[in-house]
C-alpha positions as YAML, in Angstrom:
chain: A
units: angstrom
residues:
- id: 1
  name: UNK
  ca: [-0.03, 0.11, 0.13]
- id: 2
  name: UNK
  ca: [1.14, 3.73, -0.84]
- id: 3
  name: UNK
  ca: [0.66, 6.63, 1.47]
- id: 4
  name: UNK
  ca: [-1.48, 9.06, 0.46]
- id: 5
  name: UNK
  ca: [0.69, 12.73, -0.42]
- id: 6
  name: UNK
  ca: [-1.07, 16.20, 1.04]
- id: 7
  name: UNK
  ca: [-0.09, 19.38, -0.44]
- id: 8
  name: UNK
  ca: [-2.02, 22.53, -0.74]
- id: 9
  name: UNK
  ca: [-1.39, 26.41, -1.86]
- id: 10
  name: UNK
  ca: [-3.13, 29.24, -0.64]
- id: 11
  name: UNK
  ca: [-4.63, 32.44, -2.51]
- id: 12
  name: UNK
  ca: [-3.50, 35.20, -1.86]
- id: 13
  name: UNK
  ca: [0.20, 34.76, -1.40]
- id: 14
  name: UNK
  ca: [0.28, 37.58, 1.01]
- id: 15
  name: UNK
  ca: [-2.96, 38.12, 2.64]
- id: 16
  name: UNK
  ca: [-4.11, 40.54, 4.97]
- id: 17
  name: UNK
  ca: [-6.28, 40.63, 8.17]
- id: 18
  name: UNK
  ca: [-9.61, 40.31, 7.53]
- id: 19
  name: UNK
  ca: [-9.04, 39.12, 3.91]
- id: 20
  name: UNK
  ca: [-10.60, 35.52, 3.02]
- id: 21
  name: UNK
  ca: [-7.76, 33.04, 2.45]
- id: 22
  name: UNK
  ca: [-8.41, 30.06, 0.00]
- id: 23
  name: UNK
  ca: [-6.48, 26.81, 0.39]
- id: 24
  name: UNK
  ca: [-6.76, 24.31, -2.19]
- id: 25
  name: UNK
  ca: [-5.89, 20.76, -1.56]
- id: 26
  name: UNK
  ca: [-6.84, 19.44, -4.63]
- id: 27
  name: UNK
  ca: [-3.47, 18.57, -5.71]
- id: 28
  name: UNK
  ca: [-3.20, 16.09, -2.79]
- id: 29
  name: UNK
  ca: [-2.75, 12.27, -4.03]
- id: 30
  name: UNK
  ca: [-4.40, 9.42, -2.63]
- id: 31
  name: UNK
  ca: [-1.85, 6.80, -4.14]
- id: 32
  name: UNK
  ca: [-4.80, 3.92, -3.62]
- id: 33
  name: UNK
  ca: [-8.38, 4.63, -2.97]
- id: 34
  name: UNK
  ca: [-9.94, 8.15, -2.45]
- id: 35
  name: UNK
  ca: [-9.29, 10.79, -0.18]
- id: 36
  name: UNK
  ca: [-12.08, 11.20, 1.95]
- id: 37
  name: UNK
  ca: [-11.10, 13.37, 4.66]
- id: 38
  name: UNK
  ca: [-9.24, 16.71, 4.65]
- id: 39
  name: UNK
  ca: [-8.49, 18.35, 8.25]
- id: 40
  name: UNK
  ca: [-7.22, 21.60, 8.35]
- id: 41
  name: UNK
  ca: [-5.32, 23.63, 10.85]
- id: 42
  name: UNK
  ca: [-5.25, 27.15, 10.35]
- id: 43
  name: UNK
  ca: [-2.61, 27.74, 13.37]
- id: 44
  name: UNK
  ca: [-4.87, 29.75, 15.51]
- id: 45
  name: UNK
  ca: [-6.60, 27.30, 17.49]
- id: 46
  name: UNK
  ca: [-9.52, 26.53, 14.79]
- id: 47
  name: UNK
  ca: [-9.52, 23.29, 12.71]
- id: 48
  name: UNK
  ca: [-12.06, 22.32, 10.07]
- id: 49
  name: UNK
  ca: [-12.68, 19.11, 8.46]
- id: 50
  name: UNK
  ca: [-14.37, 17.96, 5.80]
- id: 51
  name: UNK
  ca: [-14.56, 15.85, 2.67]
- id: 52
  name: UNK
  ca: [-13.97, 18.55, 0.15]
- id: 53
  name: UNK
  ca: [-10.57, 19.79, -1.07]
- id: 54
  name: UNK
  ca: [-11.36, 23.84, -0.84]
- id: 55
  name: UNK
  ca: [-11.11, 25.46, 2.60]
- id: 56
  name: UNK
  ca: [-11.71, 29.08, 3.50]
- id: 57
  name: UNK
  ca: [-10.28, 31.05, 6.33]
- id: 58
  name: UNK
  ca: [-10.10, 34.79, 7.68]
- id: 59
  name: UNK
  ca: [-7.58, 35.66, 10.05]
- id: 60
  name: UNK
  ca: [-8.41, 38.43, 12.36]
- id: 61
  name: UNK
  ca: [-4.85, 39.36, 13.32]
- id: 62
  name: UNK
  ca: [-1.78, 39.87, 12.39]
- id: 63
  name: UNK
  ca: [1.07, 37.38, 12.59]
- id: 64
  name: UNK
  ca: [2.99, 34.42, 11.05]
- id: 65
  name: UNK
  ca: [0.65, 30.96, 11.37]
- id: 66
  name: UNK
  ca: [1.53, 27.36, 11.04]
- id: 67
  name: UNK
  ca: [-1.33, 25.97, 8.80]
- id: 68
  name: UNK
  ca: [-1.37, 22.15, 9.02]
- id: 69
  name: UNK
  ca: [-3.06, 19.66, 6.34]
- id: 70
  name: UNK
  ca: [-4.20, 16.47, 7.49]
- id: 71
  name: UNK
  ca: [-5.50, 13.85, 4.38]
- id: 72
  name: UNK
  ca: [-6.85, 10.61, 5.20]
- id: 73
  name: UNK
  ca: [-7.88, 8.02, 2.36]
- id: 74
  name: UNK
  ca: [-10.48, 5.35, 1.81]
- id: 75
  name: UNK
  ca: [-7.83, 2.97, 3.00]
- id: 76
  name: UNK
  ca: [-7.39, 4.71, 6.32]
- id: 77
  name: UNK
  ca: [-4.26, 5.81, 5.49]
- id: 78
  name: UNK
  ca: [-2.68, 9.61, 5.86]
- id: 79
  name: UNK
  ca: [-0.18, 12.39, 5.13]
- id: 80
  name: UNK
  ca: [0.47, 15.65, 7.03]
- id: 81
  name: UNK
  ca: [1.93, 18.66, 5.69]
- id: 82
  name: UNK
  ca: [2.31, 22.06, 6.31]
- id: 83
  name: UNK
  ca: [2.85, 25.73, 5.37]
- id: 84
  name: UNK
  ca: [3.93, 28.89, 7.31]
- id: 85
  name: UNK
  ca: [1.34, 31.97, 6.03]
- id: 86
  name: UNK
  ca: [2.14, 35.68, 7.10]
- id: 87
  name: UNK
  ca: [-0.41, 37.81, 7.63]
- id: 88
  name: UNK
  ca: [-0.44, 41.51, 7.01]
- id: 89
  name: UNK
  ca: [-2.34, 44.32, 8.24]
...
């Protein structure tokens, strides 16, 4: 069995406070089976679990946040990746 590969991008690249950020994990690959769960941690204490690869979030404070994505596939295998996002004034 091959484990899935978690991957995501976000836009805009340089978001500002109170601007909606779109996280796109559709480049994640299941490597057998299909991805059934995307679990996001936005680095603020807020999380989202969904079966959709797209998530949106709005940061209300300036700073650097560690965004983590865990994908789980239909074979109950998972992978985790993360990126830093810098929220500007």
